Structure formats: C-alpha cells, structure tokens
N, C-alpha and C positions, 0 to 999 in steps of 0.2 A: 528777299527773305523767305518767301514761300518756296522758291526753287530749292534753296538750301534745306529747308524742312522736309521736302519731299525726297530729296537725295538721302538725307539721314535716315528717313523712314524706310526707304527701299533697302539701304545697307543693313539695317538691323533686322529686317524681314528675311533677307537672303543669307545672312550670316549663319544662322542655325543649319540651314540646308547645306551650305558649303562645308561646315564642320562635320555634319552627319556623313556626307560623301567622303570626306577625308578619313573619318574613322572607319567607314566601311572598307575603304581601300587598304588601310593598315590591317584590319582584322582578316581580310581575305588572304593576306600573305603571312599570317601569324599561326603559331601552334603552341600548345601547352602540354607538358607531360609531367607525369608523376611516377616516382619509382619507390620500390621497397624491396629489400633483399638482404644480402650478406656483405660484410666488410671484413677485411683483415688488417689489423693494426700491426705494422712492422716494428713498432716501439713499445711493445708490451713489456711489462716488468712486474716484479713482485712488490705490491704496495705494503706488505707486512714483513719486516725483517725477521729472518729465521735462520736456524743453524745450517741450512742446506739451500742450494740454489732452487728457486721456484719461479717459473715464468707465468705471469697472468695469462689467462686465455685470450689469444689474439683474435679469434673469430667473434664477431658481433653482428649487429644489425645496422643497416643504412637506409635512410629514406630521405626524399627530397622532391624538388619540383624545378622546372625550367620554363622560361618563356623565350620563344625564338621568333625572329622575323626573318623572312626569306624574300629578298628582292628577286628580280628576274635572274635566272641562272641556277647553279647547283649549290650555292653557298647559303648558310644561315648564320645569323648573329643573335646573341641573346645574353641572358643572365639567369642565375639560379641560386639555389640553396640546397645544401646536403648536410645531414646530421648523421654522425657515426657514434654508436654507443657500444662499448664493451663493459661487461660486468662479471663479477665473480663473487660467489658466496663462500665465505671462509668459516670453518670451525677449527679453532686453535686454542691450545692450552699452554700457557707459559708460567713457569715457576720463578719467582723473584725471591730475594732474601726475606721479604716480609709480606708477600702477598701471592695469591694464586689468581692469574689473569686468564679469563676464559672468553673467547669469541665464539658464539654459537650462531651459525648461518648469518654472519655479518656481511652485508652486501656492499661492495665498493663499485661505483660506476665511473668509467672514464668516458668523457664526452668530447667530441670534436665537431665544431660547426664550420663548414666551408661556405663562404660567400664568393661566388665566382662569375667571371665573364667567360663566354664560351663561343668558339667558332666551329661550325660543322660544314662538311662537304658530302653530298650524295654521290657515292661511287656507283651504286645501282639505285635508280630512282625509287625513293620511298621504301627501300629495302635495306641496303648496306650503306651505313653512314659513318664516317670517321669524325672524330672530334678532338679539339685541343683548346687549352685555355689557361687563364691565370686565376689564382684564388687568394683570398685573405682568410686565414685560419685562426679561430679563437678556440682554446681548449683549456680544460682543467685536468690536473694530474694528482688525484688524491692519494694519500698513503697514511699508514698508521705507524707511529713511533713509540717504542717502549724503552724507557731509560731507567735501568735499575742499578747503575754504577754508584750512585750515591747511597751509602749504607743506611741513611736516615729516611729515605722515601724512594718510591718508584713513581716515575712520571709517565703517564700515558697520553699521547697526543694524537687525536684524530684530526688529520690535517686535510682540508680541502682548499688548496692555495688559490691565490688570485688568478684571474683569467690571464693566460699567456697568448701571445699573438705571433703569427709567422705569415710569410708570403711564400707562394710556390706556383708550380705549374702542373698540368696534367695532360694526359693523352687518353683516348678511348676509342672503342669501336662498338657499334650498335647494329642490330639486325631486327627488322620489323616484318610483321605479317598483317595485312589489311583484313579487318573483319567487316567494316562498312567503309563508305566513301570518306567519312570524316573521323574514323576511329581505327587505331592500329594498336597491336600488342607487340612487344619485343623484348629483347635481352640486351643488356648493356654491360660491358666491362670498362673499368676506368682505373688507371694507375696514377697516383699522385706523388709528386716529388718536391721536397723542400731542401733548399741549399743551406749549408752551414752545419750539417751534422755528420757524425761518423757513418750513420745509416741514413742516406739521403732519401730512400724510398719511404714515403709517409704511410700510404695505405693503398689497398686494392678493393674496389667495389665490384660486385657481381649482382645485378639487380634486374628483375622483370620491370618493364615500363609500360604504362598506358599513355598513348599519344593522341591528342585531340587537335584537329585542324578546324579552322573557322571558315574555309571557303565553300 
C-alpha cells in the first residue's frame, strides 16, 4: 500500500513538469500574426433600389489573426479569423405619391466573417511564404426597400437579413522582413473563392501583417 502511495505521489509531482515541457515544445514551434488593411468585395451591389444602376463601394477594410504551428520542415498548419467590412453613406431623396422620403448620410455596412484552416509553406525561409486553405463564411447583406405601388400607403423596409453561410477556399502569398529575432512585419495578399455563384471570386485582401514567434 505504501509503495502504491509513493508511486501516485511521484506521478502527480512529475506530471506538471512533463506538461510544462510539452507546452514549451509546442510554443517554440508556434507563431501568431495580426493583420489589418484593405479588402475588395467582388459581390458589391446597390442596397437601395433606384432608377439607375449604382454599385456599392467594393473596397473596404479587413482585419484578423492567425495561429500557426510549424513542425520540422518548411510547412506550417493553423487556423484563424478574418473580418471584412464594406460600408457606404447614402444621401437620397425619393418622391412617392403620398410622401417625400429622405435618406441623409444613412450608413449601410456589409460584413463578412471568415473562419478558416490554413496551410503555409516557406519558399524563402521566413521571407516568402505561400498559403492555401478552407474557410467557413458567415455574412449579412443589408438593403433598403421602398414600395410605393400601393396607392394607399408607402412601405419602407430597412432590412438586415439573417446570417448567411458559405464554404470556400483561398490562396495567398506573403512577404516578411525581420525587425527582431521573434518579430517580423510583412505584406499579405489573399484571394478567396466560393463555389456555386456566377461570380465565384469572393474577395481579395491586401494587408500589412505583424508576426510574432515564440522560440
């Protein structure tokens, strides 16, 4: 009984050290990066119906983060998140049979949230890196509807519909410059593709990146 007690005690005393060593091993091969820059939405549209064609501004902002683990070799694997936001301020006057409808600096925001798995390969060590991956996309497509066909009333609908979901893939290229041993700055381009649409290209990101390694 005493032998079993001593064995159990030794196990519990050594377990935290073993876990700490395992965690140090994982962190020494890990990096974390943050990005903020420009995005281009290839599915921009006019959220307010009008008498002439008008395309919502396609350029917006993109920001996100990634966690990557690099085993021995040139490859990295990880996951991340990216948010793309396009917005437009509208000033519009519409005359209906029984009302004058005015929008003054009315802002509409289109938001895309990408949750992704990523694979990267170092073409030039810690400088030129290619990437590819899969993503799960959640987005909202707001719009304004003005219906004045009924002679008795005009109906105005400010519609921010339920969250839509899609799946897709992306490819990208990144270039980095080391400022310190554990800190790099770089530029990233990333093209996203979603199957099942007439316009399959979803978006393009061009973002500066801050990259931190833990080794």
